[in-house]
C-alpha positions in Angstrom: 101.7 108.6 90.1 102.5 109.5 86.5 105.6 111.7 87.8 107.5 108.9 88.6 109.3 106.9 85.7 108.4 103.5 85.4 110.7 100.9 84.3 110.6 99.8 80.8 109.4 96.2 81.8 106.6 97.7 83.7 107.8 95.9 87.1 109.2 99.0 89.2 108.7 103.1 89.6 111.2 105.2 90.4 110.8 107.4 93.4 113.7 109.5 94.8 116.1 107.0 92.6 114.7 104.4 94.2 113.0 101.3 92.7 109.8 100.6 93.9 108.0 97.4 92.9 104.5 97.9 91.5 101.4 96.3 92.2 100.9 92.8 90.3 99.2 93.7 86.6 97.3 90.5 86.2 95.2 91.7 89.3 91.4 92.5 88.1 90.3 95.9 88.3 87.9 95.4 90.9 90.5 93.3 93.0 93.2 96.0 92.8 90.6 98.6 93.6 89.6 96.7 96.7 93.1 96.2 97.6 94.1 99.8 97.6 91.2 100.5 99.6 92.1 98.3 102.5 96.1 99.6 102.0 94.6 103.1 102.2 92.4 102.1 105.4 95.5 100.2 107.0 97.6 103.3 106.3 95.1 105.7 108.2 95.2 103.2 111.1 98.8 103.6 111.3 98.6 107.3 111.4 95.4 107.2 114.2 97.7 104.6 116.3 100.5 106.8 115.8 98.8 109.5 117.0 97.1 107.7 120.1 100.5 106.3 121.1 98.7 102.7 121.0 101.3 100.4 120.4 99.3 97.3 120.0 96.8 99.2 117.2 100.0 100.5 115.8 101.3 96.8 115.2 98.0 95.4 114.0 97.7 98.3 111.8 101.1 98.0 109.9 100.4 94.1 109.7 97.4 95.5 107.7 99.8 97.4 105.4 102.0 94.2 104.9 99.1 92.3 104.0 97.6 94.6 101.8 101.3 95.4 99.9 101.7 91.6 99.7 98.1 90.7 97.9 98.7 93.5 95.7 102.5 92.2 94.6 104.2 95.2 96.1 106.0 93.0 98.8 107.0 89.1 99.2 107.4 86.8 96.1 107.6 88.7 93.1 104.3 88.5 90.3 106.8 88.0 87.4 107.5 84.6 86.1 110.7 85.0 84.0 113.3 84.1 87.1 114.5 87.8 87.4 115.7 89.0 90.6 113.7 91.5 92.7 115.2 95.1 92.9 113.0 96.7 95.0 114.1 99.5 96.9 117.2 99.4 95.5 119.0 102.5 94.2 118.2 102.5 90.1 121.6 103.6 89.7 123.0 100.2 91.2 120.7 98.0 89.2 120.6 96.7 85.6 118.2 99.7 84.9 121.2 102.0 85.7 121.4 102.7 82.0 117.5 103.5 81.6 117.7 105.6 84.6 120.8 107.9 83.3 118.9 108.4 80.4 115.7 109.3 81.9 117.3 111.9 84.2 119.3 113.4 81.1 116.0 113.6 79.4 115.1 116.1 82.5 112.5 113.4 84.2 
């Protein structure tokens, strides 16, 4: 993930010019690792369900991905407390991070 710039406030990383919410930094290391393992297991289950064509398994696997992402703070209610809005999945150029992102692009990131 070092290849993806992180916003100055640490809330998002930018992938293909789109903001993606980062995990809650207040999670402890062991909790974060456990949740990431759960997320990866759910993602593997999604791939397996797609390969098998099992729509029920796919639905359950996708629910597992969502549950893990919510627990990590990447989806659902925001983890910051200053009242700032969530720009998850927005194009960086259409957010208050536009000037910062433009400067990143000029620096060759």
